[in-house]
Structures are given as structure tokens and as C-alpha cells.
C-alpha distance (Angstrom), angle and dihedral (degrees) to the residues before:
residue distance angle dihedral
K1 . . .
E2 3.80 . .
V3 3.82 91.3 .
M4 3.81 90.7 50.4
I5 3.83 92.0 50.4
Q6 3.82 90.5 47.9
S7 3.81 89.9 50.8
L8 3.81 91.6 50.5
C9 3.82 91.3 50.0
E10 3.81 89.5 50.4
Y11 3.80 89.7 51.0
V12 3.81 94.1 48.9
F13 3.82 97.6 44.1
E14 3.80 129.2 41.4
N15 3.81 94.1 -167.0
T16 3.82 113.2 83.8
D17 3.82 92.9 -144.5
Q18 3.82 89.7 55.1
Q19 3.80 90.4 46.8
R20 3.81 91.0 52.6
M21 3.81 94.5 45.5
A22 3.82 92.6 47.1
Y23 3.80 91.0 48.8
E24 3.81 92.9 48.8
D25 3.80 92.9 46.9
I26 3.80 93.8 48.0
M27 3.81 92.0 46.7
R28 3.81 90.1 49.7
R29 3.82 88.9 52.0
E30 3.82 91.5 45.3
C31 3.82 89.5 55.5
M32 3.81 86.6 65.9
G33 3.80 89.2 55.7
S34 3.76 140.1 -63.9
I35 3.76 122.5 -105.7
V36 3.79 108.0 -137.2
L37 3.78 121.4 164.7
E38 3.79 95.1 -158.7
D39 3.80 97.6 -178.3
A40 3.81 90.4 51.9
G41 3.81 95.2 40.5
I42 3.81 91.7 -126.7
M43 3.80 130.3 132.1
L44 3.79 122.6 -165.2
L45 3.79 120.5 -148.7
H46 3.78 112.6 -175.4
A47 3.77 139.1 150.7
K48 3.75 147.2 148.0
S49 3.78 105.9 -100.1
K50 3.78 143.8 -173.8
A51 3.81 86.3 -146.2
T52 3.79 94.2 80.2
K53 3.76 140.5 40.1
Q54 3.79 93.6 -163.7
F55 3.79 141.2 41.1
E56 3.81 111.0 -72.5
F57 3.81 116.9 -161.7
K58 3.79 123.7 174.7
L59 3.77 131.3 163.1
F60 3.79 117.6 -154.6
L61 3.79 117.4 -164.1
S62 3.79 131.0 -168.8
D63 3.80 130.3 -166.9
T64 3.79 90.2 -147.2
P65 3.81 128.7 43.2
L66 3.79 114.4 -88.2
T67 3.78 110.6 -117.0
F68 3.81 102.5 -148.9
L69 3.81 92.1 91.9
R70 3.78 111.6 54.2
E71 3.78 95.3 -165.7
A72 3.78 98.1 48.8
N73 3.78 137.7 66.5
I74 3.82 95.7 -142.9
K75 3.79 117.7 -179.6
A76 3.81 99.1 154.4
I77 3.79 134.0 46.9
V78 3.80 120.8 -165.9
F79 3.82 107.9 -155.3
M80 3.81 117.2 -165.8
L81 3.78 130.6 168.7
I82 3.77 129.4 174.9
Q83 3.76 127.6 -173.7
E84 3.78 118.6 -83.0
H85 3.81 92.8 -105.5
P86 3.81 101.6 31.3
L87 3.74 128.2 -168.4
S88 3.78 113.7 -109.9
V89 3.81 89.4 -112.2
Q90 3.83 90.1 58.7
T91 3.80 92.2 48.8
S92 3.80 89.8 48.4
L93 3.80 92.3 51.3
L94 3.81 92.4 47.9
S95 3.82 90.5 49.3
M96 3.79 91.5 50.0
I97 3.80 92.0 52.8
N98 3.82 91.0 46.4
Q99 3.79 91.1 51.0
S100 3.81 92.1 45.8
L101 3.81 89.5 56.4
I102 3.79 87.5 59.1
D103 3.78 104.8 40.1
D104 3.82 110.1 16.0
D105 3.81 104.8 90.5
R106 3.81 92.4 -175.7
F107 3.82 92.7 54.9
I108 3.79 91.0 47.6
A109 3.82 92.0 47.9
D110 3.80 90.9 49.2
I111 3.81 91.3 52.4
Q112 3.80 90.6 46.9
S113 3.82 90.2 50.8
Q114 3.82 88.3 60.2
H115 3.81 86.5 -148.7
E116 3.80 107.2 145.6
G117 3.81 94.8 -150.8
R118 3.80 94.0 50.6
I119 3.81 91.7 46.9
R120 3.81 92.0 48.9
E121 3.82 91.5 48.9
S122 3.80 90.9 48.2
I123 3.82 92.3 51.0
Q124 3.81 90.4 47.4
R125 3.82 89.9 50.3
L126 3.81 91.5 50.2
C127 3.80 92.8 47.6
Q128 3.80 91.9 47.2
T129 3.82 90.7 51.1
W130 3.80 90.5 46.9
L131 3.83 92.1 48.6
T132 3.81 91.7 48.5
T133 3.81 90.7 50.2
Q134 3.82 92.0 47.5
T135 3.79 91.8 48.2
K136 3.81 92.7 50.0
Q137 3.82 91.5 47.9
H138 3.79 92.7 51.0
I139 3.79 96.8 41.6
L140 3.80 97.2 40.6
G141 3.78 94.5 34.7
């Protein structure tokens, strides 16, 4: 698992210092517990990190189950990092995506389909819903 997380950090960041910081921050978060949606075949890796100054979102898909978790049939990894001291809007967006991985059957099905167009449309739908909710909350109080 550690090797896989290191490889993902190397893929996301070119700079070796960012790779190291991202890896350390994700591993620290993983020590608190992994988020694996076994029935959906999805693993979530997320953390606050010194490695980034923006919201990082990557989705890694595999045709065959990843073998680093014996008990799970993982074919998708959702990788999200936000800056160490995030803005509330970033935290809200991260929380919405986390929650959608749990209770949005359409989003889960689109990830499982591994169809890039469906996944993109699903993410756009989620972001549009989130933006509409945020706008209503701020305008209506």
C-alpha cells in the first residue's frame, strides 16, 4: 500500500519535495483509518497537505483489482489533497465529494463504469449542485 501511495504522489507532483510531503501527509491520515468502499471497489485517499496550495483531485482507475488490500476488490482510487490551512470553500467541496462517494449511487456507478465521459459529467453535476447550494446559502443566509 505504501508503495502504491508513493507512486501516486510521484504521478501527481513533479517536485520531489512535494511528493515527499504529500506521501507523509497521506500516510499520517491513513494511520487514522483508511476509507475503502468495498462494495463499490473504491478507495479514498485524502489529506490536508503542505505539498499543495490548491485543491488536487485525481481519479485513478484499474481494469483489474489492485492487490495491495487483500480484503477489497479495489478498481478505483480517489486522490484528494487540500492545502494545510484550507479555505472553508475547499473543505466544503472535499466534504461534498466524500459524501457523494458514500450516498450518490449515480456517481459511484459512473466511477465503476470507468467511462471517462460519464465520470466527467457526474463530477460536473456534483460541482454544479454544490455551487448552487453554496450560492443559495450565501445569498439567502
